[in-house]
N, C-alpha and C positions, 0 to 999 in steps of 0.2 A: 505492498500500500505505502510505504513511503518511497517505492520508487517510480509511483504513476502520479504522486503529488511534486515530485521533483520536477518529473517528462513535464507536467504542464505548465509549473510556474519558468520553466526556461523557456517554452517556447511563446509564453508571455513578455519573458525579458526580448526575446527576437520583435515581438510585436512594436516593442515601446523603442526600442532600437532604431528599429527600418521604416516604422510607418512614416515620421514627420517626411523622410526622404522622398516615399512613396506620395503622400499628399504634395509635397512640391511640387515633383513632377508631374503630375496632373493638373495642379492649379496652374502651371506654366503651358502646357499642352494647349488647352481650354481660351487661356489668357491670350494667347499668340493668335490663337484661331478666328477669334471677334476684336483683334486687334484695332482692323480696320472701322469696325464700326463703333467701339467704345472709346479709343486714345487718339490725341493728339501726336502731332510729330514729337511734341518735346518729352508728352507721355511716354512715348514708348523708346526716347532715348534714355528718359530719365528709368525706366523700368529693364532696359537693359544693361544699365550700369546695378541696379538693386538686383536681380536675378543671379547674374555672378557672384555674388557675394554669400547670397544666400543657400546656392548650390554649394561653395566654397565651406561656410558655417556646417553644412549636414553633411559634407562627406569627412570633414575632419572629425567629427562628431562620431561616425560609425567606422572610424581606421580600424584597421587592425591592431589588436594587444591592446584598445585602451580599457582599461579597468574603474568602471565607474564607482562612484563613492558617493551613495546617497544623500545628497541636501548638502552637497559639497557646495564651495567658494565658484567652481570650475561649471557647475552645474547649473546651476543659480542664476551667472551671468550668460551660459546658453541661451537660457531657455527665456531671458528676456531680449538679446539679442534676437532669436527668433521673432519673438513676438514684435518687434517694433519692427522688424522686415518686411513682414507679414502682413502689419496695420501699414506699413507703405507703399507695398505694393498694390495692396487694397484698395487704398486712394489714388492710385493709378488706372489701377484696374479692377472690379468688383470684385472678377470671378476667381481673382488670386486671394481671396478670402477663403478658398479649399483648402488653403496653404494654415489658415491660422486655426483651424480645427486640429492642429497637432497638439496645440495648446492646451487641448481636455484632457489629451492621453495620461499625460504623464506630469501632470500639474503637482498631485501630490507626493509623487518621487522623487521633483526636483526642486520645490521649493518647501520651505516651514509653514508649516499651520495657518498664519495669517497671511502669509505671503501669498499662500496658496489661492487667498480669499479675490486680492488685489488681481493675481494673473488670468482668475475666472472673468474678472471684470471686463480686465484689459482683451482679453478672447471675443468677449460679449459685444462687445464692442465693434471691434473689428467686424464679426460676422453680420450683426445689425445694421454696420454700414453699407454694409454691401447688399443687403435683404432689401433696404430703404434705397434703392435704384443708386445710390455710391456715396462716397466724400465727396466735398461734406453735403450732405444734404440741401437741394437747392431752392427749395419751398415750407413757409410754413407747415404745410402739411406733411412735409416730407419729414421737417422735424418731430412736430408731434408722431408720426410714425417711428423714424427713428428713436427718439426716447422709449415710446412702446416695447419696439425690439430689441433695447439694452435690457427693461428689466423683464421684459419675458426669457431670454438668452440667459442673462443672469441668471434666476431663478431656477430655468431647466437645467442647466450647467451644473448650479450649486446641488439639487437635486438628485441629479445623474450620478454626481461624481461623490456625491457623499455613500451614495447606495452602491457604486461601486468599491468606494473606501472600505463598506462596511462588508462586502464582498472578498475583499484581498485578505481584512483581519480575521474575517471567517476562517477562508482558506488555510491563514499562519497559524489559527490558533489548533485548525485540525490537526495541521503538520507537525504542531508540537506535541498534541496530544497522543499522535501515532507515533512518536520518536520515545515520549514517556513510554507509551503502553510497549513497543519493542524493547524498551531495556526493561522492563517488569518482567516481560516475558522470559528475558533473557537469563535475569536472576530468579524466576519462579523454575526455568529448566535447569539451571544449574543448583536449586534447590532441592528440586525432585531428583536429578542425578544422585545428590550427597543420600539425601533421606533413600535412594533405594540401595545405596551403599551399606548405608547404617542397617538400614531393614535386612538386610544379606548378614550382615555382620552379628545383627539379634536371632536371626535364626540358628549360625551356627552357635554363637552363644547358648542358645534356648537347646537346641539339640545337645551340646557338651552336658547342660545341665541336668537335663533330662536322663541322658545317659548316666550321669554321676547318681544322681536319685533312686534310680531304677537298680543300680549299685546297688547305695545305701539302704534299699526297699527290701533287695534278696536276702543279703547278708545278715540284715536283723530278720527277716522270715525264717532264715536256714537257721541261725542262733536259736532262733525261739523254739523251733519246730524240730528241724533234722537233729540241730546239737543235744537238745534238751530231750528228746527221743532216744539217740543214743546212748545217751548217759543213762537215762535210765533202762536200754535193755544191758547195758555193761552189768549195771548193778543186780537185775535179777539172774544173771547166766552166773555173776559171780555168788550169790546166794546158791546157785544151782550147786556148784562145784564146793561149795562149803557144810554140802548136810546130806547127812546117809538117809534120812529121810525121803522114799520113794514118792510118795503121795503130794508133800510141801516141796519137792524138785519139780514135779509137774506141774507144781501152781505156780511156782516161777516161770516154767517156760511159757506158760499158756502168757503169761503176764508178758513176756520178753514180747510173744508174737504179737500180742495184741498193741503193743506198744508200736512193732515194728510196722503193723498195716497202718495206724493213726499215723506214726512219721511220715510214711511213703501219702499217704492220703494229703497231706496239710504239704508235704513236697511240690503235690502237683496241684495243688489250689494258691499257692505262692507264684509258681512259676505264672499263672494263669490272673495271676492281681484278680483273686478270688477272696471271700469273705472266710474265716477260719472251718473248719469242716464241723466244731460243734458249734458254733450260730447256724447251721444249716438248716433244723429243723427247732433250732431251741430260740428263745428271746435270751437276753443277756443273764439275767440271773439263771434261767436255768442251765445254759450253760456254765456257770460261774459255779454251781452247786457239784456238777456232774464234775469237774476238773477239782475242784477241792475235797470231795469224795475219789478220784482216783488217787491224788495226791497221799492222801491219809492209806490210801490203801498200801499204796508201793513202800511208804515211810514208814505205818506206824505211829504218825504222830497225826491226833485225831483234832484236826483246826475247827474253830466256831465260824460258821456264816449265816452271816444276818443281811437281811433288806430293809432299809428304813425311804420313809415318804411312799409318795401314790406311784407306784410304776409308771414308766413311760418307754412307749415303742420306740427307742432310738434309734440314730440313721446308725447304717450297716459299718461306717470307719469309727464313731463312735465306740459303738459295741465291738469291733476288733480289736480299737486300741486297748482300751478296759479291760481285756478279756487276754492278750499278749503283756499287758504291765501285770495283771493277776499271774500269770502262767512263771513270767521271769523270776515277781516278788517272790514265790514258793519255789521254784529251784534256787535262787539264794538262800533261803530260808535251810531248803535240804542239805545246801551244800556246803554251806559255812556256819549255819546259827547255831545248828546242836539245839535247839529249841522244843521244851514240854508244852507249851501252849503259844498256838497259834490263831490269830481273828482274823478276817477277811468280813469286812461291813462293803455293802453297798449303799450308796446312800443317794437320792433322789430330792434337789433340794430347790424344790422353783426352776431357776434357769439354768441350774449346774447339776453334774451328777459327778457324785464322788467315790473313788475306791481309796478302803482303807486297807491296808494289809502289815500289822503288828507279831511281834513274837518277843520272845522272852529269851533271847538264845544270847550269844557270846558279847555281838557286839559289835562294833568298831569305828574309825575314828573317818567319819565322811571327808573331809578337808585330806587327811593323807591318802585316800582311796581316790579322791581326784586327781590328786598329782602324780600319783602311780599308772593310773590308767588315762590321764589325758582326756581327749575328745574320740581319740579312735577305737575303744573298746564297745563293746554290747552289750554289756552291763547295765548298770545306774546309765549312764549316757545314753545306750540306745533305747531305754525305756523313756529318759527325759524326752530325746529326739521323737519318738513317737508321738508323746503328748504336744509338747510343742507343736508337731504337724499341723492340727488340727486346734490351736489355738490356746493349747491348756498349759499346765501346769505342776510339775512332782515337786514334789519335799522329800526329804528324806532328813529324819531326826535318829541318832544312833549314838551310843557310847559305849566304850568298852566294857563287859559284864551288865551293861542294862538295857540289851534288847533292840530290837531296833522297828521304826516306822515309816512306811514308804505312802505317801499321800498321793495320788493324781486325782484332779478338779479340771473339768472340761467341760464345754458348752452345754447344755442340751438342746442340741438338735435329734428334730421329731424325723423319724422313716418318711422318705419320700419328698 
């Protein structure tokens, strides 16, 4: 669009440059054709002297290499010289007024604003003299006609000049707007390119983050399911080798087999990112109760399981997180606490659900344990990561010889 506007403006530049010379040529030709009828010998001689001067003025103006400067002193001088020559030639031959029309084309380009009005008036006087049968008017009637034509030509010239100047200003504003829009489009294209690069980078980062998150999830699932299942199987097989009672050994083998099948099912569900097997057909309280009963049967410690508050159907992710926390906390009690009493409490408290696992075992120093395991373990750090993933909090209170209390507090999000 800018190229089209530039082409239009260049065509107008050519018109402004060559129109005065063309009008002079037409006026000179017509005046020469009717000179015998309208001009005396003296007028012809005078015109023969002025016409070459006007021609030279116009040829000098359109010379190659001239760089016009709008409103410069040279342009103003040329305009007034041309206007004076056109008036003088029209005085000698009315048809030379054709040359005076050149003053209407470029008055606003060559003269300042106030001087432009005077230039329009001067050309209107020349043309009105031609229309009133020549200069000077030869009767009172012609003088009245001349004055009326001056007023009419001045008004028309002013009107059309203002209209043309308005169109020029409108075109100039349109060109400026086009240039601004193209600059905005260039910046927009640059921004889009930068956004595309940033989007690609974010996709890579999101993919990497997703891979890392999936690795952490699988690692936690393996720790909470397969690892604990293998630990239980090893414990049951160890009990088999240490007892001469065939019936008791058979019972331990049955438990090991059940643990193996359960662990295999949990492993398959973990790979598919499904809910724990215990939650497939039961709600969280029933799954916790069964988990506590299985743990008691395996360890010989009989924990107390309690549910408080109004039971709610929890979101699968919330239920799975609390179940895994309970399994990990009980596994820690089995491995480290040597406890005699264990309590598991599930509490529905309005907009929160809390799981507490307490024991009276050996206890430990939480700060020392945190320094020892850092953030890469899958015990307490793994439980904390699980809980924080659903905007919950995990607190651990323990001291050596004083038992341990693990509390997971998560928002109550309903199923579906």
